[in-house]
Backbone and ligand atoms as CSV (ligand in chain L), in Angstrom:
chain,resi,resn,atom,element,x,y,z
A,1,MET,N,N,9.805,-8.799,17.667
A,1,MET,CA,C,9.157,-9.139,16.456
A,1,MET,C,C,8.228,-7.868,16.006
A,2,LYS,N,N,8.198,-7.674,14.700
A,2,LYS,CA,C,7.419,-6.593,14.142
A,2,LYS,C,C,6.372,-7.165,13.206
A,3,LEU,N,N,5.404,-6.335,12.981
A,3,LEU,CA,C,4.318,-6.622,11.939
A,3,LEU,C,C,4.368,-5.589,10.996
A,4,ILE,N,N,4.628,-5.792,9.713
A,4,ILE,CA,C,4.660,-4.832,8.721
A,4,ILE,C,C,3.356,-4.905,7.884
A,5,TYR,N,N,2.731,-3.748,7.745
A,5,TYR,CA,C,1.602,-3.649,6.901
A,5,TYR,C,C,2.061,-2.872,5.703
A,6,ALA,N,N,1.927,-3.409,4.459
A,6,ALA,CA,C,2.361,-2.654,3.255
A,6,ALA,C,C,1.203,-2.603,2.328
A,7,ILE,N,N,0.799,-1.355,1.931
A,7,ILE,CA,C,-0.266,-1.212,0.961
A,7,ILE,C,C,0.360,-0.920,-0.314
A,8,VAL,N,N,0.140,-1.728,-1.301
A,8,VAL,CA,C,0.782,-1.500,-2.649
A,8,VAL,C,C,-0.223,-1.487,-3.783
A,9,ASN,N,N,0.166,-0.906,-4.899
A,9,ASN,CA,C,-0.711,-0.959,-6.091
A,9,ASN,C,C,-0.957,-2.424,-6.532
A,10,ASN,N,N,-2.176,-2.795,-6.991
A,10,ASN,CA,C,-2.405,-4.082,-7.477
A,10,ASN,C,C,-1.443,-4.492,-8.553
A,11,ASP,N,N,-1.107,-3.534,-9.346
A,11,ASP,CA,C,-0.184,-3.889,-10.544
A,11,ASP,C,C,1.247,-4.315,-9.955
A,12,ASP,N,N,1.664,-3.910,-8.785
A,12,ASP,CA,C,2.933,-4.244,-8.316
A,12,ASP,C,C,2.845,-5.431,-7.380
A,13,ALA,N,N,1.681,-5.874,-7.012
A,13,ALA,CA,C,1.541,-6.891,-5.963
A,13,ALA,C,C,2.291,-8.249,-6.207
A,14,ARG,N,N,2.256,-8.688,-7.475
A,14,ARG,CA,C,2.832,-9.926,-7.769
A,14,ARG,C,C,4.373,-9.840,-7.591
A,15,ALA,N,N,4.928,-8.702,-8.108
A,15,ALA,CA,C,6.369,-8.586,-8.007
A,15,ALA,C,C,6.843,-8.363,-6.570
A,16,VAL,N,N,6.049,-7.633,-5.775
A,16,VAL,CA,C,6.393,-7.467,-4.378
A,16,VAL,C,C,6.345,-8.816,-3.580
A,17,LEU,N,N,5.300,-9.606,-3.881
A,17,LEU,CA,C,5.169,-10.837,-3.224
A,17,LEU,C,C,6.309,-11.891,-3.579
A,18,SER,N,N,6.673,-11.861,-4.855
A,18,SER,CA,C,7.715,-12.668,-5.308
A,18,SER,C,C,9.056,-12.220,-4.572
A,19,GLY,N,N,9.271,-11.006,-4.544
A,19,GLY,CA,C,10.528,-10.398,-3.857
A,19,GLY,C,C,10.489,-10.870,-2.351
A,20,ILE,N,N,9.367,-10.726,-1.754
A,20,ILE,CA,C,9.263,-11.136,-0.271
A,20,ILE,C,C,9.643,-12.610,-0.076
A,21,THR,N,N,8.990,-13.416,-0.873
A,21,THR,CA,C,9.200,-14.861,-0.716
A,21,THR,C,C,10.605,-15.315,-1.148
A,22,LYS,N,N,11.129,-14.743,-2.157
A,22,LYS,CA,C,12.547,-15.016,-2.523
A,22,LYS,C,C,13.467,-14.553,-1.414
A,23,GLY,N,N,13.203,-13.505,-0.667
A,23,GLY,CA,C,13.958,-13.068,0.427
A,23,GLY,C,C,13.845,-13.980,1.689
A,24,GLY,N,N,12.949,-14.963,1.598
A,24,GLY,CA,C,12.857,-15.989,2.685
A,24,GLY,C,C,11.853,-15.522,3.755
A,25,PHE,N,N,10.954,-14.669,3.387
A,25,PHE,CA,C,9.933,-14.208,4.359
A,25,PHE,C,C,8.564,-14.765,3.990
A,26,GLN,N,N,7.722,-14.705,4.913
A,26,GLN,CA,C,6.301,-15.121,4.754
A,26,GLN,C,C,5.453,-13.996,4.674
A,27,ALA,N,N,4.393,-14.025,3.886
A,27,ALA,CA,C,3.471,-12.877,3.831
A,27,ALA,C,C,2.043,-13.298,3.665
A,28,THR,N,N,1.107,-12.556,4.146
A,28,THR,CA,C,-0.291,-12.776,3.923
A,28,THR,C,C,-0.754,-11.583,3.031
A,29,LYS,N,N,-1.426,-11.929,1.890
A,29,LYS,CA,C,-1.893,-10.962,0.876
A,29,LYS,C,C,-3.415,-10.777,1.071
A,30,LEU,N,N,-3.771,-9.472,1.365
A,30,LEU,CA,C,-5.150,-9.120,1.521
A,30,LEU,C,C,-5.647,-8.146,0.383
A,31,SER,N,N,-6.839,-8.395,-0.068
A,31,SER,CA,C,-7.404,-7.496,-1.099
A,31,SER,C,C,-7.967,-6.286,-0.240
A,32,SER,N,N,-7.609,-5.083,-0.683
A,32,SER,CA,C,-8.055,-3.940,0.079
A,32,SER,C,C,-8.553,-2.836,-0.890
A,33,THR,N,N,-9.138,-1.786,-0.349
A,33,THR,CA,C,-9.671,-0.720,-1.159
A,33,THR,C,C,-9.154,0.648,-0.551
A,34,GLY,N,N,-8.602,1.397,-1.363
A,34,GLY,CA,C,-8.094,2.757,-0.976
A,34,GLY,C,C,-9.296,3.764,-0.581
A,35,GLY,N,N,-9.317,4.317,0.491
A,35,GLY,CA,C,-10.449,5.114,0.880
A,35,GLY,C,C,-10.703,6.394,0.066
A,36,PHE,N,N,-9.693,6.862,-0.607
A,36,PHE,CA,C,-9.757,8.077,-1.440
A,36,PHE,C,C,-10.192,7.694,-2.833
A,37,LEU,N,N,-9.401,6.905,-3.518
A,37,LEU,CA,C,-9.687,6.544,-4.919
A,37,LEU,C,C,-10.819,5.375,-4.958
A,38,MET,N,N,-11.057,4.761,-3.886
A,38,MET,CA,C,-12.087,3.664,-3.851
A,38,MET,C,C,-11.701,2.689,-4.995
A,39,ALA,N,N,-10.381,2.419,-5.135
A,39,ALA,CA,C,-9.971,1.439,-6.123
A,39,ALA,C,C,-9.267,0.408,-5.374
A,40,GLY,N,N,-9.247,-0.861,-5.972
A,40,GLY,CA,C,-8.598,-1.976,-5.290
A,40,GLY,C,C,-7.064,-1.764,-5.139
A,41,ASN,N,N,-6.534,-2.086,-3.922
A,41,ASN,CA,C,-5.144,-2.146,-3.838
A,41,ASN,C,C,-4.825,-3.448,-3.012
A,42,THR,N,N,-3.631,-3.712,-2.709
A,42,THR,CA,C,-3.249,-4.997,-2.057
A,42,THR,C,C,-2.498,-4.547,-0.708
A,43,THR,N,N,-2.919,-5.235,0.304
A,43,THR,CA,C,-2.190,-5.120,1.662
A,43,THR,C,C,-1.513,-6.345,1.977
A,44,PHE,N,N,-0.238,-6.279,2.295
A,44,PHE,CA,C,0.615,-7.440,2.800
A,44,PHE,C,C,0.742,-7.290,4.272
A,45,LEU,N,N,0.645,-8.373,4.915
A,45,LEU,CA,C,0.998,-8.575,6.327
A,45,LEU,C,C,2.231,-9.433,6.424
A,46,ILE,N,N,3.285,-8.769,6.930
A,46,ILE,CA,C,4.539,-9.597,7.004
A,46,ILE,C,C,5.082,-9.567,8.437
A,47,CYS,N,N,5.334,-10.695,9.031
A,47,CYS,CA,C,5.872,-10.678,10.374
A,47,CYS,C,C,7.337,-11.014,10.290
A,48,SER,N,N,8.226,-10.221,10.978
A,48,SER,CA,C,9.630,-10.423,10.959
A,48,SER,C,C,10.411,-10.131,12.227
A,49,GLU,N,N,11.625,-10.603,12.262
A,49,GLU,CA,C,12.522,-10.188,13.352
A,49,GLU,C,C,12.765,-8.751,13.165
A,50,ASN,N,N,12.960,-8.036,14.240
A,50,ASN,CA,C,13.234,-6.545,14.265
A,50,ASN,C,C,14.337,-6.174,13.281
A,51,GLU,N,N,15.438,-6.972,13.316
A,51,GLU,CA,C,16.618,-6.626,12.529
A,51,GLU,C,C,16.453,-6.826,11.120
A,52,ARG,N,N,15.374,-7.502,10.653
A,52,ARG,CA,C,15.129,-7.730,9.198
A,52,ARG,C,C,14.142,-6.772,8.552
A,53,VAL,N,N,13.576,-5.830,9.315
A,53,VAL,CA,C,12.530,-4.982,8.785
A,53,VAL,C,C,13.015,-4.110,7.692
A,54,ASP,N,N,14.203,-3.587,7.790
A,54,ASP,CA,C,14.683,-2.692,6.740
A,54,ASP,C,C,14.892,-3.398,5.463
A,55,GLU,N,N,15.328,-4.725,5.614
A,55,GLU,CA,C,15.511,-5.596,4.416
A,55,GLU,C,C,14.190,-5.786,3.614
A,56,ILE,N,N,13.104,-5.982,4.392
A,56,ILE,CA,C,11.839,-6.070,3.800
A,56,ILE,C,C,11.292,-4.864,3.187
A,57,ILE,N,N,11.551,-3.753,3.826
A,57,ILE,CA,C,11.151,-2.432,3.289
A,57,ILE,C,C,11.894,-2.160,1.950
A,58,ASP,N,N,13.123,-2.543,1.917
A,58,ASP,CA,C,13.902,-2.379,0.657
A,58,ASP,C,C,13.335,-3.215,-0.448
A,59,ILE,N,N,12.925,-4.463,-0.165
A,59,ILE,CA,C,12.254,-5.249,-1.227
A,59,ILE,C,C,11.137,-4.629,-1.686
A,60,ILE,N,N,10.213,-4.137,-0.759
A,60,ILE,CA,C,8.983,-3.540,-1.194
A,60,ILE,C,C,9.213,-2.263,-2.028
A,61,LYS,N,N,10.134,-1.466,-1.570
A,61,LYS,CA,C,10.545,-0.203,-2.334
A,61,LYS,C,C,11.010,-0.530,-3.712
A,62,THR,N,N,11.773,-1.632,-3.916
A,62,THR,CA,C,12.294,-1.994,-5.197
A,62,THR,C,C,11.171,-2.297,-6.190
A,63,HIS,N,N,10.142,-2.914,-5.673
A,63,HIS,CA,C,9.146,-3.442,-6.528
A,63,HIS,C,C,7.932,-2.540,-6.694
A,64,SER,N,N,7.800,-1.465,-5.880
A,64,SER,CA,C,6.652,-0.644,-5.951
A,64,SER,C,C,6.836,0.705,-6.704
A,65,HIS,N,N,6.069,1.029,-7.525
A,65,HIS,CA,C,6.297,2.208,-8.474
A,65,HIS,C,C,5.226,3.291,-8.190
A,66,LYS,N,N,5.668,4.526,-8.326
A,66,LYS,CA,C,4.784,5.627,-8.178
A,66,LYS,C,C,4.023,5.818,-9.461
A,67,ARG,N,N,2.723,6.192,-9.288
A,67,ARG,CA,C,1.919,6.363,-10.493
A,67,ARG,C,C,1.107,7.715,-10.353
A,68,LYS,N,N,0.816,8.310,-11.512
A,68,LYS,CA,C,-0.073,9.422,-11.547
A,68,LYS,C,C,-1.456,9.086,-11.958
A,69,GLN,N,N,-2.457,9.500,-11.287
A,69,GLN,CA,C,-3.818,9.163,-11.625
A,69,GLN,C,C,-4.679,10.407,-11.554
A,70,VAL,N,N,-5.596,10.475,-12.527
A,70,VAL,CA,C,-6.534,11.633,-12.547
A,70,VAL,C,C,-7.882,11.231,-12.056
A,71,VAL,N,N,-8.436,11.996,-11.042
A,71,VAL,CA,C,-9.715,11.654,-10.575
A,71,VAL,C,C,-10.626,12.863,-10.723
A,72,SER,N,N,-11.947,12.625,-10.774
A,72,SER,CA,C,-12.898,13.650,-10.799
A,72,SER,C,C,-13.215,14.011,-9.375
A,73,ALA,N,N,-12.818,15.238,-8.978
A,73,ALA,CA,C,-12.868,15.596,-7.496
A,73,ALA,C,C,-13.604,16.825,-7.230
A,74,HIS,N,N,-14.001,17.003,-6.000
A,74,HIS,CA,C,-14.538,18.308,-5.577
A,74,HIS,C,C,-13.428,18.983,-4.674
A,75,VAL,N,N,-13.137,20.253,-5.033
A,75,VAL,CA,C,-12.156,20.957,-4.238
A,75,VAL,C,C,-12.881,22.100,-3.504
A,76,ASP,N,N,-12.867,22.083,-2.182
A,76,ASP,CA,C,-13.635,23.033,-1.450
A,76,ASP,C,C,-12.845,24.380,-1.240
A,77,SER,N,N,-13.376,25.415,-0.637
A,77,SER,CA,C,-12.791,26.643,-0.567
A,77,SER,C,C,-11.505,26.754,0.297
A,78,TYR,N,N,-11.276,25.583,1.076
A,78,TYR,CA,C,-10.024,25.538,1.772
A,78,TYR,C,C,-8.926,24.649,1.032
A,79,GLY,N,N,-9.342,24.246,-0.178
A,79,GLY,CA,C,-8.365,23.403,-1.055
A,79,GLY,C,C,-8.428,21.887,-0.715
A,80,ALA,N,N,-9.406,21.516,0.159
A,80,ALA,CA,C,-9.447,20.094,0.604
A,80,ALA,C,C,-10.204,19.351,-0.675
A,81,ILE,N,N,-9.598,18.192,-0.934
A,81,ILE,CA,C,-10.021,17.464,-2.168
A,81,ILE,C,C,-10.930,16.286,-1.728
A,82,SER,N,N,-12.070,16.125,-2.319
A,82,SER,CA,C,-12.698,14.792,-2.095
A,82,SER,C,C,-13.105,14.145,-3.444
A,83,ASN,N,N,-12.860,12.936,-3.517
A,83,ASN,CA,C,-13.134,12.196,-4.779
A,83,ASN,C,C,-14.574,12.015,-4.994
A,84,LEU,N,N,-15.076,12.277,-6.191
A,84,LEU,CA,C,-16.503,12.198,-6.505
A,84,LEU,C,C,-16.856,10.754,-7.124
A,85,GLY,N,N,-15.842,9.932,-7.196
A,85,GLY,CA,C,-16.130,8.624,-7.657
A,85,GLY,C,C,-16.626,8.485,-9.071
A,86,GLY,N,N,-15.992,9.302,-9.982
A,86,GLY,CA,C,-16.378,9.249,-11.433
A,86,GLY,C,C,-17.441,10.144,-11.859
A,87,VAL,N,N,-17.983,10.921,-10.927
A,87,VAL,CA,C,-19.077,11.917,-11.338
A,87,VAL,C,C,-18.429,12.940,-12.279
A,88,SER,N,N,-19.078,13.221,-13.417
A,88,SER,CA,C,-18.366,14.033,-14.394
A,88,SER,C,C,-18.351,15.502,-14.035
A,89,ALA,N,N,-19.226,15.906,-13.086
A,89,ALA,CA,C,-19.224,17.447,-12.747
A,89,ALA,C,C,-18.025,17.820,-11.936
A,90,GLY,N,N,-17.217,16.866,-11.605
A,90,GLY,CA,C,-16.013,17.320,-10.737
A,90,GLY,C,C,-14.920,17.912,-11.556
A,91,VAL,N,N,-13.889,18.406,-10.804
A,91,VAL,CA,C,-12.689,18.948,-11.357
A,91,VAL,C,C,-11.744,17.876,-11.603
A,92,PRO,N,N,-10.998,17.738,-12.795
A,92,PRO,CA,C,-9.979,16.737,-12.786
A,92,PRO,C,C,-8.797,17.098,-11.945
A,93,VAL,N,N,-8.480,16.174,-11.069
A,93,VAL,CA,C,-7.336,16.425,-10.186
A,93,VAL,C,C,-6.309,15.323,-10.255
A,94,GLU,N,N,-5.038,15.665,-10.427
A,94,GLU,CA,C,-4.004,14.618,-10.490
A,94,GLU,C,C,-3.505,14.211,-9.055
A,95,VAL,N,N,-3.438,12.853,-8.837
A,95,VAL,CA,C,-2.951,12.482,-7.599
A,95,VAL,C,C,-1.796,11.488,-7.770
A,96,PHE,N,N,-0.793,11.455,-6.988
A,96,PHE,CA,C,0.331,10.543,-7.118
A,96,PHE,C,C,0.104,9.438,-6.136
A,97,VAL,N,N,0.111,8.217,-6.631
A,97,VAL,CA,C,-0.253,7.096,-5.768
A,97,VAL,C,C,1.059,6.259,-5.654
A,98,GLY,N,N,1.354,5.804,-4.367
A,98,GLY,CA,C,2.491,4.871,-4.057
A,98,GLY,C,C,3.753,5.505,-4.246
A,99,GLY,N,N,4.786,4.752,-4.471
A,99,GLY,CA,C,5.174,3.381,-4.322
A,99,GLY,C,C,4.361,2.566,-3.309
A,100,ALA,N,N,4.662,2.566,-2.012
A,100,ALA,CA,C,3.930,1.806,-1.080
A,100,ALA,C,C,3.781,2.566,0.197
A,101,THR,N,N,2.582,2.267,0.859
A,101,THR,CA,C,2.400,2.868,2.242
A,101,THR,C,C,2.668,1.764,3.239
A,102,ILE,N,N,3.630,2.072,4.105
A,102,ILE,CA,C,4.032,0.997,5.043
A,102,ILE,C,C,3.893,1.401,6.522
A,103,PHE,N,N,3.326,0.563,7.279
A,103,PHE,CA,C,3.292,0.697,8.711
A,103,PHE,C,C,4.003,-0.369,9.397
A,104,VAL,N,N,4.770,-0.097,10.421
A,104,VAL,CA,C,5.537,-1.159,11.162
A,104,VAL,C,C,5.125,-0.999,12.646
A,105,THR,N,N,4.516,-2.244,13.151
A,105,THR,CA,C,4.036,-2.217,14.524
A,105,THR,C,C,4.770,-3.268,15.298
A,106,ASP,N,N,4.748,-3.161,16.604
A,106,ASP,CA,C,5.342,-4.179,17.519
A,106,ASP,C,C,4.273,-5.346,17.641
A,107,ILE,N,N,4.813,-6.562,17.747
A,107,ILE,CA,C,4.027,-7.681,17.975
A,107,ILE,C,C,4.167,-8.151,19.448
A,108,GLU,N,N,3.154,-8.137,20.234
A,108,GLU,CA,C,3.264,-8.446,21.622
A,108,GLU,C,C,3.492,-9.965,21.840
A,109,ARG,N,N,2.842,-10.763,20.929
A,109,ARG,CA,C,2.987,-12.221,21.167
A,109,ARG,C,C,2.833,-12.841,19.773
A,110,PHE,N,N,3.615,-13.829,19.482
A,110,PHE,CA,C,3.527,-14.544,18.143
A,110,PHE,C,C,3.466,-15.958,18.395
A,111,GLU,N,N,2.427,-16.630,17.863
A,111,GLU,CA,C,2.373,-18.098,18.179
A,111,GLU,C,C,1.794,-18.735,16.941
A,112,LYS,N,N,2.220,-19.923,16.622
A,112,LYS,CA,C,1.645,-20.839,15.598
A,112,LYS,C,C,1.209,-22.050,16.440
A,113,VAL,N,N,-0.017,-22.364,16.531
A,113,VAL,CA,C,-0.471,-23.513,17.389
A,113,VAL,C,C,-1.009,-24.642,16.627
L,1,2BA,P1,P,-6.338,5.881,-1.467
L,1,2BA,O1,O,-6.869,6.279,-0.154
L,1,2BA,O2,O,-7.195,5.411,-2.610
L,1,2BA,O3,O,-5.360,7.114,-1.916
L,1,2BA,C1,C,-4.769,7.099,-3.215
L,1,2BA,C2,C,-3.955,8.380,-3.454
L,1,2BA,O4,O,-4.741,9.518,-3.413
L,1,2BA,C3,C,-2.931,8.604,-2.191
L,1,2BA,O5,O,-1.684,7.881,-2.519
L,1,2BA,C4,C,-2.692,10.093,-2.268
L,1,2BA,O6,O,-1.738,10.515,-3.259
L,1,2BA,C5,C,-4.140,10.588,-2.776
L,1,2BA,N1,N,-4.949,11.033,-1.712
L,1,2BA,C6,C,-5.563,10.397,-0.737
L,1,2BA,N2,N,-6.379,11.147,-0.017
L,1,2BA,C7,C,-6.313,12.376,-0.620
L,1,2BA,C8,C,-6.960,13.660,-0.173
L,1,2BA,N3,N,-7.722,13.762,0.747
L,1,2BA,N4,N,-6.595,14.660,-0.960
L,1,2BA,C9,C,-5.786,14.638,-2.049
L,1,2BA,N5,N,-5.202,13.400,-2.401
L,1,2BA,C10,C,-5.359,12.337,-1.618
L,1,2BA,P2,P,-0.889,7.276,-1.335
L,1,2BA,O7,O,-0.660,8.307,-0.307
L,1,2BA,O8,O,0.359,6.676,-1.901
L,1,2BA,O9,O,-1.771,6.139,-0.732
L,1,2BA,C11,C,-1.952,4.884,-1.359
L,1,2BA,C12,C,-2.999,4.075,-0.565
L,1,2BA,O10,O,-2.388,3.668,0.739
L,1,2BA,C13,C,-4.307,4.790,-0.168
L,1,2BA,O11,O,-5.192,4.652,-1.244
L,1,2BA,C14,C,-4.681,4.066,1.094
L,1,2BA,O12,O,-5.298,2.837,0.627
L,1,2BA,C15,C,-3.352,3.814,1.811
L,1,2BA,N6,N,-3.039,4.757,2.690
L,1,2BA,C16,C,-2.275,5.872,2.546
L,1,2BA,N7,N,-2.093,6.613,3.620
L,1,2BA,C17,C,-2.761,5.844,4.594
L,1,2BA,C18,C,-3.047,6.176,5.998
L,1,2BA,N8,N,-2.396,7.228,6.572
L,1,2BA,N9,N,-3.714,5.276,6.650
L,1,2BA,C19,C,-4.214,4.235,6.106
L,1,2BA,N10,N,-4.047,3.918,4.770
L,1,2BA,C20,C,-3.393,4.802,4.037
């Protein structure tokens, strides 16, 4: 058994969830916040048989879209970017967000009691 964590844009969350449930899978939807943009995103937890993981990733891929976003950021002398959270003194920097960020982990034990 595997546990898939999928972080998706809030705007794609409904379509992703609908695809997952239509595919016969169960999911838990969590409200999350991206550490860089400090904007809301959605994290799905999906538990599945090992051999169905690729099917789930395909569904998530189909419904998640890449987006360009401009943030007010600080760029240091090494080129590292930190988001200033809307402070106007920053440099406008374009970042590409998504489709989806997916982690697949092993489940040691799965029980519903
Ligand atoms: P955020 O942390 O809000 O990041 C949003 C987007 O900003 C990222 O898109 C990336 O394009 C950009 N970004 C993040 N940190 C950056 C930095 N230090 N310098 C320049 N650009 C930066 P994605 O990579 O598609 O990530 C979308 C969301 O997925 C992230 O939202 C975060 O919530 C999650 N995520 C991505 N990678 C992760 C990781 N390794 N571990 C945990 N969560 C992750």
